[in-house]
All heavy atoms as atom14 arrays in JSON, in Angstrom:
{
  "sequence": "MNAATQAAVKDTPTADKLRALGLTPEAMDTARFDTFVKEDTARWKEWIKISGIQPQ",
  "atom14_mask": [
    [1, 1, 1, 1, 1, 1, 1, 1, 0, 0, 0, 0, 0, 0],
    [1, 1, 1, 1, 1, 1, 1, 1, 0, 0, 0, 0, 0, 0],
    [1, 1, 1, 1, 1, 0, 0, 0, 0, 0, 0, 0, 0, 0],
    [1, 1, 1, 1, 1, 0, 0, 0, 0, 0, 0, 0, 0, 0],
    [1, 1, 1, 1, 1, 1, 1, 0, 0, 0, 0, 0, 0, 0],
    [1, 1, 1, 1, 1, 1, 1, 1, 1, 0, 0, 0, 0, 0],
    [1, 1, 1, 1, 1, 0, 0, 0, 0, 0, 0, 0, 0, 0],
    [1, 1, 1, 1, 1, 0, 0, 0, 0, 0, 0, 0, 0, 0],
    [1, 1, 1, 1, 1, 1, 1, 0, 0, 0, 0, 0, 0, 0],
    [1, 1, 1, 1, 1, 1, 1, 1, 1, 0, 0, 0, 0, 0],
    [1, 1, 1, 1, 1, 1, 1, 1, 0, 0, 0, 0, 0, 0],
    [1, 1, 1, 1, 1, 1, 1, 0, 0, 0, 0, 0, 0, 0],
    [1, 1, 1, 1, 1, 1, 1, 0, 0, 0, 0, 0, 0, 0],
    [1, 1, 1, 1, 1, 1, 1, 0, 0, 0, 0, 0, 0, 0],
    [1, 1, 1, 1, 1, 0, 0, 0, 0, 0, 0, 0, 0, 0],
    [1, 1, 1, 1, 1, 1, 1, 1, 0, 0, 0, 0, 0, 0],
    [1, 1, 1, 1, 1, 1, 1, 1, 1, 0, 0, 0, 0, 0],
    [1, 1, 1, 1, 1, 1, 1, 1, 0, 0, 0, 0, 0, 0],
    [1, 1, 1, 1, 1, 1, 1, 1, 1, 1, 1, 0, 0, 0],
    [1, 1, 1, 1, 1, 0, 0, 0, 0, 0, 0, 0, 0, 0],
    [1, 1, 1, 1, 1, 1, 1, 1, 0, 0, 0, 0, 0, 0],
    [1, 1, 1, 1, 0, 0, 0, 0, 0, 0, 0, 0, 0, 0],
    [1, 1, 1, 1, 1, 1, 1, 1, 0, 0, 0, 0, 0, 0],
    [1, 1, 1, 1, 1, 1, 1, 0, 0, 0, 0, 0, 0, 0],
    [1, 1, 1, 1, 1, 1, 1, 0, 0, 0, 0, 0, 0, 0],
    [1, 1, 1, 1, 1, 1, 1, 1, 1, 0, 0, 0, 0, 0],
    [1, 1, 1, 1, 1, 0, 0, 0, 0, 0, 0, 0, 0, 0],
    [1, 1, 1, 1, 1, 1, 1, 1, 0, 0, 0, 0, 0, 0],
    [1, 1, 1, 1, 1, 1, 1, 1, 0, 0, 0, 0, 0, 0],
    [1, 1, 1, 1, 1, 1, 1, 0, 0, 0, 0, 0, 0, 0],
    [1, 1, 1, 1, 1, 0, 0, 0, 0, 0, 0, 0, 0, 0],
    [1, 1, 1, 1, 1, 1, 1, 1, 1, 1, 1, 0, 0, 0],
    [1, 1, 1, 1, 1, 1, 1, 1, 1, 1, 1, 0, 0, 0],
    [1, 1, 1, 1, 1, 1, 1, 1, 0, 0, 0, 0, 0, 0],
    [1, 1, 1, 1, 1, 1, 1, 0, 0, 0, 0, 0, 0, 0],
    [1, 1, 1, 1, 1, 1, 1, 1, 1, 1, 1, 0, 0, 0],
    [1, 1, 1, 1, 1, 1, 1, 0, 0, 0, 0, 0, 0, 0],
    [1, 1, 1, 1, 1, 1, 1, 1, 1, 0, 0, 0, 0, 0],
    [1, 1, 1, 1, 1, 1, 1, 1, 1, 0, 0, 0, 0, 0],
    [1, 1, 1, 1, 1, 1, 1, 1, 0, 0, 0, 0, 0, 0],
    [1, 1, 1, 1, 1, 1, 1, 0, 0, 0, 0, 0, 0, 0],
    [1, 1, 1, 1, 1, 0, 0, 0, 0, 0, 0, 0, 0, 0],
    [1, 1, 1, 1, 1, 1, 1, 1, 1, 1, 1, 0, 0, 0],
    [1, 1, 1, 1, 1, 1, 1, 1, 1, 1, 1, 1, 1, 1],
    [1, 1, 1, 1, 1, 1, 1, 1, 1, 0, 0, 0, 0, 0],
    [1, 1, 1, 1, 1, 1, 1, 1, 1, 0, 0, 0, 0, 0],
    [1, 1, 1, 1, 1, 1, 1, 1, 1, 1, 1, 1, 1, 1],
    [1, 1, 1, 1, 1, 1, 1, 1, 0, 0, 0, 0, 0, 0],
    [1, 1, 1, 1, 1, 1, 1, 1, 1, 0, 0, 0, 0, 0],
    [1, 1, 1, 1, 1, 1, 1, 1, 0, 0, 0, 0, 0, 0],
    [1, 1, 1, 1, 1, 1, 0, 0, 0, 0, 0, 0, 0, 0],
    [1, 1, 1, 1, 0, 0, 0, 0, 0, 0, 0, 0, 0, 0],
    [1, 1, 1, 1, 1, 1, 1, 1, 0, 0, 0, 0, 0, 0],
    [1, 1, 1, 1, 1, 1, 1, 1, 1, 0, 0, 0, 0, 0],
    [1, 1, 1, 1, 1, 1, 1, 0, 0, 0, 0, 0, 0, 0],
    [1, 1, 1, 1, 1, 1, 1, 1, 1, 0, 0, 0, 0, 0]
  ],
  "atom14_positions": [
    [[-105.41, 10.08, 44.77], [-104.48, 10.57, 43.78], [-103.33, 11.3, 44.47], [-102.19, 11.13, 44.08], [-105.22, 11.49, 42.81], [-104.35, 12.07, 41.77], [-104.66, 11.24, 40.24], [-103.88, 12.31, 39.12], [0.0, 0.0, 0.0], [0.0, 0.0, 0.0], [0.0, 0.0, 0.0], [0.0, 0.0, 0.0], [0.0, 0.0, 0.0], [0.0, 0.0, 0.0]],
    [[-103.66, 12.1, 45.46], [-102.63, 12.85, 46.18], [-101.65, 11.89, 46.85], [-100.44, 12.1, 46.78], [-103.26, 13.8, 47.19], [-102.22, 14.67, 47.87], [-101.71, 14.31, 48.91], [-101.91, 15.81, 47.26], [0.0, 0.0, 0.0], [0.0, 0.0, 0.0], [0.0, 0.0, 0.0], [0.0, 0.0, 0.0], [0.0, 0.0, 0.0], [0.0, 0.0, 0.0]],
    [[-102.16, 10.85, 47.46], [-101.28, 9.88, 48.13], [-100.37, 9.19, 47.12], [-99.18, 8.98, 47.39], [-102.11, 8.86, 48.89], [0.0, 0.0, 0.0], [0.0, 0.0, 0.0], [0.0, 0.0, 0.0], [0.0, 0.0, 0.0], [0.0, 0.0, 0.0], [0.0, 0.0, 0.0], [0.0, 0.0, 0.0], [0.0, 0.0, 0.0], [0.0, 0.0, 0.0]],
    [[-100.9, 8.85, 45.96], [-100.1, 8.2, 44.93], [-99.01, 9.12, 44.4], [-97.86, 8.71, 44.18], [-100.99, 7.73, 43.79], [0.0, 0.0, 0.0], [0.0, 0.0, 0.0], [0.0, 0.0, 0.0], [0.0, 0.0, 0.0], [0.0, 0.0, 0.0], [0.0, 0.0, 0.0], [0.0, 0.0, 0.0], [0.0, 0.0, 0.0], [0.0, 0.0, 0.0]],
    [[-99.35, 10.39, 44.22], [-98.36, 11.37, 43.75], [-97.27, 11.56, 44.78], [-96.07, 11.6, 44.43], [-99.05, 12.72, 43.45], [-100.06, 12.5, 42.47], [-98.06, 13.74, 42.94], [0.0, 0.0, 0.0], [0.0, 0.0, 0.0], [0.0, 0.0, 0.0], [0.0, 0.0, 0.0], [0.0, 0.0, 0.0], [0.0, 0.0, 0.0], [0.0, 0.0, 0.0]],
    [[-97.64, 11.67, 46.04], [-96.64, 11.83, 47.09], [-95.71, 10.62, 47.16], [-94.5, 10.76, 47.32], [-97.31, 12.1, 48.44], [-97.91, 13.5, 48.49], [-98.32, 13.9, 49.88], [-97.75, 13.44, 50.85], [-99.29, 14.79, 49.97], [0.0, 0.0, 0.0], [0.0, 0.0, 0.0], [0.0, 0.0, 0.0], [0.0, 0.0, 0.0], [0.0, 0.0, 0.0]],
    [[-96.27, 9.43, 47.01], [-95.46, 8.22, 47.03], [-94.51, 8.19, 45.83], [-93.34, 7.81, 45.96], [-96.35, 6.99, 47.02], [0.0, 0.0, 0.0], [0.0, 0.0, 0.0], [0.0, 0.0, 0.0], [0.0, 0.0, 0.0], [0.0, 0.0, 0.0], [0.0, 0.0, 0.0], [0.0, 0.0, 0.0], [0.0, 0.0, 0.0], [0.0, 0.0, 0.0]],
    [[-94.99, 8.63, 44.68], [-94.15, 8.63, 43.47], [-92.95, 9.56, 43.6], [-91.84, 9.2, 43.23], [-94.99, 9.01, 42.26], [0.0, 0.0, 0.0], [0.0, 0.0, 0.0], [0.0, 0.0, 0.0], [0.0, 0.0, 0.0], [0.0, 0.0, 0.0], [0.0, 0.0, 0.0], [0.0, 0.0, 0.0], [0.0, 0.0, 0.0], [0.0, 0.0, 0.0]],
    [[-93.15, 10.75, 44.12], [-92.03, 11.68, 44.23], [-91.06, 11.29, 45.34], [-89.91, 11.72, 45.33], [-92.47, 13.16, 44.38], [-93.25, 13.61, 43.17], [-93.24, 13.4, 45.64], [0.0, 0.0, 0.0], [0.0, 0.0, 0.0], [0.0, 0.0, 0.0], [0.0, 0.0, 0.0], [0.0, 0.0, 0.0], [0.0, 0.0, 0.0], [0.0, 0.0, 0.0]],
    [[-91.51, 10.46, 46.26], [-90.61, 9.95, 47.3], [-89.82, 8.73, 46.81], [-88.82, 8.36, 47.42], [-91.4, 9.59, 48.56], [-91.93, 10.79, 49.3], [-92.74, 10.39, 50.51], [-93.34, 11.62, 51.19], [-94.2, 11.24, 52.31], [0.0, 0.0, 0.0], [0.0, 0.0, 0.0], [0.0, 0.0, 0.0], [0.0, 0.0, 0.0], [0.0, 0.0, 0.0]],
    [[-90.27, 8.13, 45.71], [-89.59, 6.98, 45.14], [-88.39, 7.47, 44.33], [-88.55, 8.19, 43.34], [-90.57, 6.22, 44.23], [-89.92, 5.03, 43.55], [-89.52, 4.09, 44.27], [-89.83, 5.06, 42.3], [0.0, 0.0, 0.0], [0.0, 0.0, 0.0], [0.0, 0.0, 0.0], [0.0, 0.0, 0.0], [0.0, 0.0, 0.0], [0.0, 0.0, 0.0]],
    [[-87.2, 7.12, 44.77], [-85.98, 7.65, 44.16], [-85.89, 7.41, 42.65], [-85.62, 8.37, 41.91], [-84.73, 7.1, 44.88], [-84.81, 7.47, 46.26], [-83.45, 7.68, 44.29], [0.0, 0.0, 0.0], [0.0, 0.0, 0.0], [0.0, 0.0, 0.0], [0.0, 0.0, 0.0], [0.0, 0.0, 0.0], [0.0, 0.0, 0.0], [0.0, 0.0, 0.0]],
    [[-86.12, 6.2, 42.14], [-86.04, 6.02, 40.68], [-87.04, 6.89, 39.92], [-86.72, 7.45, 38.87], [-86.33, 4.53, 40.47], [-85.99, 3.89, 41.77], [-86.32, 4.91, 42.82], [0.0, 0.0, 0.0], [0.0, 0.0, 0.0], [0.0, 0.0, 0.0], [0.0, 0.0, 0.0], [0.0, 0.0, 0.0], [0.0, 0.0, 0.0], [0.0, 0.0, 0.0]],
    [[-88.25, 7.01, 40.45], [-89.26, 7.85, 39.79], [-88.84, 9.31, 39.83], [-88.9, 10.01, 38.81], [-90.63, 7.66, 40.45], [-91.0, 6.29, 40.36], [-91.69, 8.52, 39.78], [0.0, 0.0, 0.0], [0.0, 0.0, 0.0], [0.0, 0.0, 0.0], [0.0, 0.0, 0.0], [0.0, 0.0, 0.0], [0.0, 0.0, 0.0], [0.0, 0.0, 0.0]],
    [[-88.41, 9.78, 40.99], [-87.98, 11.18, 41.13], [-86.79, 11.46, 40.21], [-86.72, 12.52, 39.58], [-87.63, 11.48, 42.58], [0.0, 0.0, 0.0], [0.0, 0.0, 0.0], [0.0, 0.0, 0.0], [0.0, 0.0, 0.0], [0.0, 0.0, 0.0], [0.0, 0.0, 0.0], [0.0, 0.0, 0.0], [0.0, 0.0, 0.0], [0.0, 0.0, 0.0]],
    [[-85.86, 10.51, 40.1], [-84.71, 10.69, 39.21], [-85.13, 10.8, 37.76], [-84.6, 11.62, 37.0], [-83.72, 9.54, 39.39], [-82.98, 9.59, 40.72], [-83.0, 10.65, 41.39], [-82.37, 8.57, 41.09], [0.0, 0.0, 0.0], [0.0, 0.0, 0.0], [0.0, 0.0, 0.0], [0.0, 0.0, 0.0], [0.0, 0.0, 0.0], [0.0, 0.0, 0.0]],
    [[-86.11, 9.99, 37.35], [-86.61, 10.06, 35.97], [-87.28, 11.41, 35.7], [-87.11, 11.99, 34.64], [-87.59, 8.92, 35.7], [-86.91, 7.58, 35.56], [-87.92, 6.47, 35.32], [-87.22, 5.12, 35.28], [-88.16, 4.02, 35.05], [0.0, 0.0, 0.0], [0.0, 0.0, 0.0], [0.0, 0.0, 0.0], [0.0, 0.0, 0.0], [0.0, 0.0, 0.0]],
    [[-88.03, 11.9, 36.69], [-88.67, 13.2, 36.53], [-87.63, 14.31, 36.4], [-87.75, 15.2, 35.56], [-89.62, 13.47, 37.7], [-90.85, 12.57, 37.77], [-91.57, 12.76, 39.1], [-91.79, 12.85, 36.6], [0.0, 0.0, 0.0], [0.0, 0.0, 0.0], [0.0, 0.0, 0.0], [0.0, 0.0, 0.0], [0.0, 0.0, 0.0], [0.0, 0.0, 0.0]],
    [[-86.59, 14.24, 37.23], [-85.5, 15.23, 37.15], [-84.8, 15.17, 35.79], [-84.44, 16.2, 35.23], [-84.51, 15.02, 38.29], [-85.01, 15.51, 39.61], [-83.91, 15.44, 40.69], [-84.52, 15.53, 42.0], [-84.93, 14.48, 42.73], [-84.74, 13.25, 42.31], [-85.49, 14.66, 43.9], [0.0, 0.0, 0.0], [0.0, 0.0, 0.0], [0.0, 0.0, 0.0]],
    [[-84.61, 13.96, 35.28], [-83.96, 13.79, 33.97], [-84.78, 14.44, 32.86], [-84.24, 14.84, 31.83], [-83.74, 12.31, 33.68], [0.0, 0.0, 0.0], [0.0, 0.0, 0.0], [0.0, 0.0, 0.0], [0.0, 0.0, 0.0], [0.0, 0.0, 0.0], [0.0, 0.0, 0.0], [0.0, 0.0, 0.0], [0.0, 0.0, 0.0], [0.0, 0.0, 0.0]],
    [[-86.08, 14.55, 33.08], [-86.97, 15.21, 32.11], [-87.02, 16.73, 32.31], [-87.76, 17.42, 31.63], [-88.38, 14.63, 32.21], [-88.52, 13.17, 31.79], [-89.9, 12.64, 32.17], [-88.29, 13.03, 30.29], [0.0, 0.0, 0.0], [0.0, 0.0, 0.0], [0.0, 0.0, 0.0], [0.0, 0.0, 0.0], [0.0, 0.0, 0.0], [0.0, 0.0, 0.0]],
    [[-86.26, 17.22, 33.3], [-86.24, 18.65, 33.58], [-87.32, 19.1, 34.54], [-87.58, 20.29, 34.65], [0.0, 0.0, 0.0], [0.0, 0.0, 0.0], [0.0, 0.0, 0.0], [0.0, 0.0, 0.0], [0.0, 0.0, 0.0], [0.0, 0.0, 0.0], [0.0, 0.0, 0.0], [0.0, 0.0, 0.0], [0.0, 0.0, 0.0], [0.0, 0.0, 0.0]],
    [[-87.95, 18.16, 35.22], [-89.01, 18.49, 36.16], [-88.45, 18.54, 37.58], [-87.39, 18.0, 37.86], [-90.13, 17.46, 36.07], [-90.76, 17.3, 34.68], [-91.7, 16.11, 34.66], [-91.48, 18.57, 34.27], [0.0, 0.0, 0.0], [0.0, 0.0, 0.0], [0.0, 0.0, 0.0], [0.0, 0.0, 0.0], [0.0, 0.0, 0.0], [0.0, 0.0, 0.0]],
    [[-89.2, 19.17, 38.46], [-88.84, 19.22, 39.86], [-89.91, 18.49, 40.66], [-90.98, 19.04, 40.9], [-88.74, 20.69, 40.35], [-87.83, 21.39, 39.5], [-88.27, 20.77, 41.78], [0.0, 0.0, 0.0], [0.0, 0.0, 0.0], [0.0, 0.0, 0.0], [0.0, 0.0, 0.0], [0.0, 0.0, 0.0], [0.0, 0.0, 0.0], [0.0, 0.0, 0.0]],
    [[-89.62, 17.24, 41.04], [-90.63, 16.49, 41.78], [-90.9, 17.12, 43.14], [-89.97, 17.42, 43.89], [-90.01, 15.1, 41.96], [-88.7, 15.11, 41.28], [-88.42, 16.49, 40.81], [0.0, 0.0, 0.0], [0.0, 0.0, 0.0], [0.0, 0.0, 0.0], [0.0, 0.0, 0.0], [0.0, 0.0, 0.0], [0.0, 0.0, 0.0], [0.0, 0.0, 0.0]],
    [[-92.15, 17.37, 43.42], [-92.53, 17.98, 44.69], [-93.94, 17.52, 45.06], [-94.85, 17.61, 44.25], [-92.52, 19.51, 44.57], [-92.92, 20.22, 45.83], [-92.96, 21.73, 45.68], [-92.45, 22.25, 44.68], [-93.52, 22.37, 46.55], [0.0, 0.0, 0.0], [0.0, 0.0, 0.0], [0.0, 0.0, 0.0], [0.0, 0.0, 0.0], [0.0, 0.0, 0.0]],
    [[-94.07, 17.02, 46.26], [-95.38, 16.61, 46.74], [-96.04, 17.8, 47.44], [-95.39, 18.53, 48.17], [-95.26, 15.44, 47.7], [0.0, 0.0, 0.0], [0.0, 0.0, 0.0], [0.0, 0.0, 0.0], [0.0, 0.0, 0.0], [0.0, 0.0, 0.0], [0.0, 0.0, 0.0], [0.0, 0.0, 0.0], [0.0, 0.0, 0.0], [0.0, 0.0, 0.0]],
    [[-97.31, 18.0, 47.17], [-98.06, 19.08, 47.79], [-99.34, 18.51, 48.38], [-99.92, 17.59, 47.8], [-98.45, 20.14, 46.76], [-97.33, 20.79, 46.05], [-98.0, 21.96, 44.83], [-96.59, 22.13, 43.75], [0.0, 0.0, 0.0], [0.0, 0.0, 0.0], [0.0, 0.0, 0.0], [0.0, 0.0, 0.0], [0.0, 0.0, 0.0], [0.0, 0.0, 0.0]],
    [[-99.79, 19.11, 49.48], [-101.1, 18.71, 49.96], [-102.14, 19.35, 49.03], [-101.82, 20.16, 48.17], [-101.31, 19.08, 51.43], [-101.25, 20.58, 51.69], [-101.52, 21.38, 50.77], [-100.95, 20.96, 52.83], [0.0, 0.0, 0.0], [0.0, 0.0, 0.0], [0.0, 0.0, 0.0], [0.0, 0.0, 0.0], [0.0, 0.0, 0.0], [0.0, 0.0, 0.0]],
    [[-103.39, 18.97, 49.19], [-104.41, 19.44, 48.25], [-104.6, 20.95, 48.29], [-104.83, 21.57, 47.25], [-105.75, 18.73, 48.49], [-106.12, 18.86, 49.86], [-105.66, 17.26, 48.14], [0.0, 0.0, 0.0], [0.0, 0.0, 0.0], [0.0, 0.0, 0.0], [0.0, 0.0, 0.0], [0.0, 0.0, 0.0], [0.0, 0.0, 0.0], [0.0, 0.0, 0.0]],
    [[-104.48, 21.56, 49.44], [-104.64, 23.02, 49.53], [-103.51, 23.73, 48.79], [-103.75, 24.7, 48.05], [-104.68, 23.47, 50.99], [0.0, 0.0, 0.0], [0.0, 0.0, 0.0], [0.0, 0.0, 0.0], [0.0, 0.0, 0.0], [0.0, 0.0, 0.0], [0.0, 0.0, 0.0], [0.0, 0.0, 0.0], [0.0, 0.0, 0.0], [0.0, 0.0, 0.0]],
    [[-102.28, 23.27, 48.97], [-101.13, 23.88, 48.28], [-101.24, 23.66, 46.78], [-100.93, 24.54, 46.0], [-99.82, 23.31, 48.83], [-98.59, 23.77, 48.09], [-98.37, 25.29, 48.21], [-97.3, 25.7, 47.34], [-97.43, 26.52, 46.3], [-98.6, 27.07, 46.02], [-96.42, 26.82, 45.55], [0.0, 0.0, 0.0], [0.0, 0.0, 0.0], [0.0, 0.0, 0.0]],
    [[-101.7, 22.47, 46.36], [-101.85, 22.2, 44.94], [-102.9, 23.11, 44.32], [-102.72, 23.64, 43.22], [-102.2, 20.73, 44.7], [-102.27, 20.38, 43.25], [-101.12, 20.33, 42.47], [-103.49, 20.1, 42.64], [-101.19, 20.01, 41.12], [-103.57, 19.78, 41.3], [-102.42, 19.73, 40.54], [0.0, 0.0, 0.0], [0.0, 0.0, 0.0], [0.0, 0.0, 0.0]],
    [[-104.0, 23.32, 45.02], [-105.05, 24.23, 44.55], [-104.49, 25.63, 44.34], [-104.73, 26.25, 43.31], [-106.21, 24.25, 45.55], [-107.36, 25.13, 45.08], [-107.91, 24.85, 44.0], [-107.7, 26.09, 45.81], [0.0, 0.0, 0.0], [0.0, 0.0, 0.0], [0.0, 0.0, 0.0], [0.0, 0.0, 0.0], [0.0, 0.0, 0.0], [0.0, 0.0, 0.0]],
    [[-103.72, 26.11, 45.3], [-103.1, 27.43, 45.19], [-102.14, 27.47, 44.01], [-102.13, 28.42, 43.22], [-102.36, 27.79, 46.49], [-103.3, 27.8, 47.56], [-101.67, 29.13, 46.4], [0.0, 0.0, 0.0], [0.0, 0.0, 0.0], [0.0, 0.0, 0.0], [0.0, 0.0, 0.0], [0.0, 0.0, 0.0], [0.0, 0.0, 0.0], [0.0, 0.0, 0.0]],
    [[-101.33, 26.42, 43.86], [-100.37, 26.35, 42.76], [-101.08, 26.44, 41.41], [-100.66, 27.19, 40.52], [-99.56, 25.06, 42.85], [-98.7, 24.81, 41.64], [-97.49, 25.47, 41.49], [-99.11, 23.93, 40.65], [-96.7, 25.26, 40.37], [-98.33, 23.72, 39.52], [-97.12, 24.38, 39.38], [0.0, 0.0, 0.0], [0.0, 0.0, 0.0], [0.0, 0.0, 0.0]],
    [[-102.15, 25.67, 41.23], [-102.88, 25.67, 39.96], [-103.44, 27.06, 39.67], [-103.34, 27.56, 38.54], [-103.98, 24.59, 39.95], [-104.91, 24.75, 38.75], [-103.37, 23.2, 39.97], [0.0, 0.0, 0.0], [0.0, 0.0, 0.0], [0.0, 0.0, 0.0], [0.0, 0.0, 0.0], [0.0, 0.0, 0.0], [0.0, 0.0, 0.0], [0.0, 0.0, 0.0]],
    [[-104.02, 27.7, 40.67], [-104.58, 29.04, 40.46], [-103.49, 30.05, 40.1], [-103.66, 30.87, 39.19], [-105.34, 29.49, 41.71], [-106.65, 28.73, 41.89], [-107.34, 29.11, 43.18], [-108.63, 28.29, 43.34], [-109.24, 28.47, 44.62], [0.0, 0.0, 0.0], [0.0, 0.0, 0.0], [0.0, 0.0, 0.0], [0.0, 0.0, 0.0], [0.0, 0.0, 0.0]],
    [[-102.35, 29.99, 40.78], [-101.25, 30.91, 40.48], [-100.67, 30.64, 39.1], [-100.37, 31.56, 38.35], [-100.15, 30.78, 41.54], [-100.54, 31.31, 42.89], [-99.53, 30.99, 43.99], [-98.59, 30.18, 43.75], [-99.68, 31.53, 45.1], [0.0, 0.0, 0.0], [0.0, 0.0, 0.0], [0.0, 0.0, 0.0], [0.0, 0.0, 0.0], [0.0, 0.0, 0.0]],
    [[-100.52, 29.35, 38.75], [-99.96, 29.0, 37.45], [-100.9, 29.42, 36.32], [-100.45, 29.91, 35.28], [-99.7, 27.49, 37.4], [-98.75, 27.11, 36.29], [-97.7, 27.78, 36.13], [-99.04, 26.13, 35.58], [0.0, 0.0, 0.0], [0.0, 0.0, 0.0], [0.0, 0.0, 0.0], [0.0, 0.0, 0.0], [0.0, 0.0, 0.0], [0.0, 0.0, 0.0]],
    [[-102.19, 29.26, 36.51], [-103.17, 29.69, 35.52], [-103.09, 31.2, 35.29], [-103.07, 31.67, 34.15], [-104.6, 29.29, 35.95], [-104.64, 27.87, 36.08], [-105.64, 29.75, 34.95], [0.0, 0.0, 0.0], [0.0, 0.0, 0.0], [0.0, 0.0, 0.0], [0.0, 0.0, 0.0], [0.0, 0.0, 0.0], [0.0, 0.0, 0.0], [0.0, 0.0, 0.0]],
    [[-103.0, 31.95, 36.36], [-102.88, 33.41, 36.25], [-101.59, 33.79, 35.52], [-101.58, 34.7, 34.68], [-102.93, 34.06, 37.63], [0.0, 0.0, 0.0], [0.0, 0.0, 0.0], [0.0, 0.0, 0.0], [0.0, 0.0, 0.0], [0.0, 0.0, 0.0], [0.0, 0.0, 0.0], [0.0, 0.0, 0.0], [0.0, 0.0, 0.0], [0.0, 0.0, 0.0]],
    [[-100.51, 33.09, 35.84], [-99.21, 33.36, 35.21], [-99.3, 33.1, 33.7], [-98.87, 33.93, 32.89], [-98.16, 32.46, 35.86], [-96.75, 32.82, 35.61], [-95.73, 32.04, 36.46], [-96.16, 30.77, 37.02], [-96.5, 30.57, 38.3], [-96.49, 31.56, 39.16], [-96.86, 29.38, 38.73], [0.0, 0.0, 0.0], [0.0, 0.0, 0.0], [0.0, 0.0, 0.0]],
    [[-99.9, 31.97, 33.3], [-100.03, 31.66, 31.88], [-100.94, 32.65, 31.16], [-100.66, 33.04, 30.02], [-100.54, 30.23, 31.69], [-99.41, 29.24, 31.73], [-99.04, 28.47, 32.77], [-98.5, 28.96, 30.67], [-97.95, 27.72, 32.43], [-97.6, 27.99, 31.14], [-98.35, 29.43, 29.37], [-96.56, 27.49, 30.35], [-97.33, 28.91, 28.59], [-96.45, 27.96, 29.08]],
    [[-102.0, 33.07, 31.81], [-102.89, 34.07, 31.2], [-102.11, 35.35, 30.89], [-102.27, 35.95, 29.83], [-104.07, 34.39, 32.11], [-105.14, 33.33, 32.1], [-106.3, 33.73, 33.01], [-107.36, 32.66, 33.03], [-108.49, 33.01, 33.9], [0.0, 0.0, 0.0], [0.0, 0.0, 0.0], [0.0, 0.0, 0.0], [0.0, 0.0, 0.0], [0.0, 0.0, 0.0]],
    [[-101.28, 35.77, 31.83], [-100.49, 36.98, 31.64], [-99.47, 36.79, 30.51], [-99.3, 37.67, 29.67], [-99.77, 37.35, 32.95], [-98.99, 38.64, 32.87], [-99.85, 39.88, 32.61], [-101.06, 39.86, 32.85], [-99.29, 40.9, 32.15], [0.0, 0.0, 0.0], [0.0, 0.0, 0.0], [0.0, 0.0, 0.0], [0.0, 0.0, 0.0], [0.0, 0.0, 0.0]],
    [[-98.8, 35.65, 30.46], [-97.83, 35.4, 29.39], [-98.5, 35.37, 28.03], [-97.96, 35.88, 27.05], [-97.09, 34.09, 29.63], [-96.17, 34.12, 30.82], [-95.65, 35.22, 31.46], [-95.66, 33.0, 31.53], [-94.87, 34.83, 32.51], [-94.84, 33.48, 32.58], [-95.81, 31.63, 31.39], [-94.19, 32.62, 33.47], [-95.15, 30.78, 32.27], [-94.35, 31.3, 33.29]],
    [[-99.68, 34.79, 27.95], [-100.42, 34.75, 26.69], [-100.81, 36.17, 26.27], [-100.68, 36.55, 25.1], [-101.65, 33.83, 26.81], [-101.17, 32.38, 26.9], [-102.61, 34.03, 25.65], [-102.24, 31.39, 27.32], [0.0, 0.0, 0.0], [0.0, 0.0, 0.0], [0.0, 0.0, 0.0], [0.0, 0.0, 0.0], [0.0, 0.0, 0.0], [0.0, 0.0, 0.0]],
    [[-101.25, 36.96, 27.22], [-101.62, 38.35, 26.93], [-100.41, 39.13, 26.42], [-100.49, 39.83, 25.41], [-102.18, 39.0, 28.21], [-102.57, 40.44, 28.05], [-103.08, 40.99, 29.37], [-103.24, 42.49, 29.31], [-103.58, 43.04, 30.61], [0.0, 0.0, 0.0], [0.0, 0.0, 0.0], [0.0, 0.0, 0.0], [0.0, 0.0, 0.0], [0.0, 0.0, 0.0]],
    [[-99.28, 38.99, 27.11], [-98.06, 39.71, 26.71], [-97.6, 39.28, 25.33], [-97.18, 40.12, 24.52], [-96.95, 39.49, 27.76], [-97.28, 40.22, 29.06], [-95.59, 39.94, 27.23], [-96.41, 39.84, 30.24], [0.0, 0.0, 0.0], [0.0, 0.0, 0.0], [0.0, 0.0, 0.0], [0.0, 0.0, 0.0], [0.0, 0.0, 0.0], [0.0, 0.0, 0.0]],
    [[-97.68, 38.0, 25.04], [-97.17, 37.49, 23.76], [-98.1, 37.81, 22.59], [-97.68, 37.74, 21.44], [-96.97, 35.98, 23.84], [-98.22, 35.33, 23.88], [0.0, 0.0, 0.0], [0.0, 0.0, 0.0], [0.0, 0.0, 0.0], [0.0, 0.0, 0.0], [0.0, 0.0, 0.0], [0.0, 0.0, 0.0], [0.0, 0.0, 0.0], [0.0, 0.0, 0.0]],
    [[-99.34, 38.13, 22.89], [-100.29, 38.44, 21.82], [-100.87, 37.21, 21.13], [-101.44, 37.31, 20.05], [0.0, 0.0, 0.0], [0.0, 0.0, 0.0], [0.0, 0.0, 0.0], [0.0, 0.0, 0.0], [0.0, 0.0, 0.0], [0.0, 0.0, 0.0], [0.0, 0.0, 0.0], [0.0, 0.0, 0.0], [0.0, 0.0, 0.0], [0.0, 0.0, 0.0]],
    [[-100.72, 36.06, 21.76], [-101.28, 34.84, 21.18], [-102.81, 34.97, 21.12], [-103.45, 35.35, 22.07], [-100.91, 33.6, 22.02], [-99.38, 33.4, 21.98], [-101.64, 32.36, 21.53], [-98.89, 32.32, 22.94], [0.0, 0.0, 0.0], [0.0, 0.0, 0.0], [0.0, 0.0, 0.0], [0.0, 0.0, 0.0], [0.0, 0.0, 0.0], [0.0, 0.0, 0.0]],
    [[-103.34, 34.63, 19.94], [-104.79, 34.72, 19.75], [-105.39, 33.31, 19.66], [-104.77, 32.41, 19.12], [-105.09, 35.47, 18.43], [-104.65, 36.91, 18.43], [-105.35, 37.73, 19.5], [-106.57, 37.67, 19.63], [-104.59, 38.49, 20.28], [0.0, 0.0, 0.0], [0.0, 0.0, 0.0], [0.0, 0.0, 0.0], [0.0, 0.0, 0.0], [0.0, 0.0, 0.0]],
    [[-106.6, 33.14, 20.16], [-107.27, 31.84, 20.04], [-107.5, 31.49, 18.58], [-107.72, 32.38, 17.75], [-108.62, 32.03, 20.76], [-108.57, 33.37, 21.38], [-107.41, 34.13, 20.84], [0.0, 0.0, 0.0], [0.0, 0.0, 0.0], [0.0, 0.0, 0.0], [0.0, 0.0, 0.0], [0.0, 0.0, 0.0], [0.0, 0.0, 0.0], [0.0, 0.0, 0.0]],
    [[-107.44, 30.23, 18.28], [-107.67, 29.8, 16.89], [-108.89, 28.93, 16.8], [-109.27, 28.26, 17.65], [-106.47, 29.02, 16.39], [-105.24, 29.87, 16.32], [-104.05, 29.12, 15.72], [-104.18, 28.04, 15.17], [-102.89, 29.71, 15.82], [0.0, 0.0, 0.0], [0.0, 0.0, 0.0], [0.0, 0.0, 0.0], [0.0, 0.0, 0.0], [0.0, 0.0, 0.0]]
  ]
}
C-alpha cells in the first residue's frame, strides 16, 4: 500500500487532481505515517474537546 501511495503522489496527473481537491500530496514512509496518524488523532481529540461536540 505504501509503495502504491508513493507512486500515486509522484504521478503528476494524480498529484494535480489531489491539489485541485485542496489536498497536499505527500509520500511518507511507514514510520512517518504512523507518527502523523497519532499526531492527527490527538489534534482532533483536542478540537472535539474544545468545541464541546458530544457523542450521539
